[in-house]
C-alpha positions as CSV (number, residue, x, y, z in Angstrom):
1,M,56.8,-73.0,-3.9
2,S,54.4,-71.0,-5.8
3,V,52.6,-67.8,-4.8
4,A,49.1,-69.3,-5.1
5,P,48.2,-73.0,-5.1
6,G,48.1,-74.5,-8.5
7,V,49.8,-71.5,-9.8
8,N,53.5,-71.9,-11.3
9,N,55.4,-68.5,-11.4
10,A,57.3,-69.5,-14.5
11,N,54.1,-69.9,-16.4
12,T,52.5,-66.9,-15.2
13,C,52.6,-64.2,-18.0
14,L,52.4,-60.3,-16.7
15,P,51.6,-57.9,-19.4
16,T,54.5,-55.6,-20.6
17,Q,54.1,-51.9,-20.3
18,K,53.4,-51.6,-24.0
19,Q,50.4,-54.2,-23.7
20,A,49.1,-52.6,-20.6
21,R,49.3,-49.1,-22.3
22,Q,47.5,-50.6,-25.4
23,V,44.8,-52.2,-23.2
24,A,44.4,-48.9,-21.4
25,I,43.9,-46.9,-24.7
26,R,41.3,-49.4,-26.0
27,H,39.4,-48.8,-22.6
28,I,39.4,-45.0,-23.0
29,L,38.5,-45.3,-26.8
30,S,35.6,-47.6,-25.9
31,G,34.3,-45.1,-23.1
32,L,34.8,-42.2,-25.9
33,Q,32.7,-44.1,-28.3
34,R,30.0,-44.9,-25.6
35,R,29.6,-41.3,-24.9
36,R,29.7,-40.3,-28.6
37,G,26.9,-42.7,-29.2
38,L,24.9,-41.4,-26.2
39,W,25.4,-37.8,-27.3
40,W,24.3,-38.5,-31.0
41,R,21.3,-40.3,-29.4
42,H,20.2,-37.5,-27.3
43,L,20.6,-35.0,-30.3
44,V,18.4,-37.3,-32.6
45,Q,15.8,-37.4,-29.7
46,W,15.9,-33.6,-29.5
47,H,15.4,-33.2,-33.2
48,Q,12.5,-35.6,-33.2
49,K,10.9,-33.8,-30.2
50,R,11.5,-30.3,-32.1
51,E,10.0,-31.6,-35.3
52,T,6.9,-33.1,-33.6
53,R,6.3,-29.9,-31.7
54,R,6.5,-28.0,-34.8
55,A,4.4,-30.3,-36.6
56,L,1.8,-30.2,-33.6
57,R,1.7,-26.3,-33.6
58,N,0.7,-26.5,-37.4
59,L,-2.1,-29.0,-37.1
60,T,-5.7,-27.5,-37.8
61,D,-8.5,-27.6,-35.1
62,T,-10.0,-30.7,-37.0
63,E,-6.7,-32.6,-37.1
64,L,-6.1,-32.1,-33.3
65,L,-9.5,-33.5,-32.7
66,D,-8.4,-36.4,-34.6
67,I,-5.5,-37.2,-32.3
68,G,-7.7,-36.3,-29.1
69,L,-6.1,-32.8,-28.3
70,T,-7.4,-29.6,-27.8
71,R,-5.6,-26.1,-29.3
72,K,-4.9,-25.1,-25.8
73,E,-3.2,-28.7,-25.1
74,A,-1.3,-28.6,-28.5
75,R,-0.1,-24.9,-27.8
76,K,1.3,-25.9,-24.3
77,E,3.1,-29.1,-25.7
78,A,4.7,-27.0,-28.6
79,S,5.8,-24.3,-26.3
80,K,7.8,-26.5,-24.1
81,S,11.6,-26.1,-23.9
82,F,13.8,-28.2,-25.9
83,F,15.2,-30.3,-22.7
84,W,11.7,-31.0,-21.4
85,D,10.6,-34.5,-21.6
C-alpha cells in the first residue's frame, strides 16, 4: 500500500544530502544576488539625487524660473540630507 493515493514508494525519488545542499546553496546565492542588486540600485539612486541637487544649486535665477522654482525652493531641495526622498 502506498503512502498517498496514486503514489508508489518505489518511484518516489528523494533528494540526496548533496542535492539538498546544492539546492540550499543556490537559494542562498540567489538571495545574496537580489540583495546586491537592491544595494546597487539604492547607490545609483543616491548618486542621481546628489548630482541633481548639486546641479540645482548651481542654476541661475533665470534657469530656476524656467523650471518653476524660486531660489529659496532650490536651496531647500539642495540642502536635503542624502537619504531624504
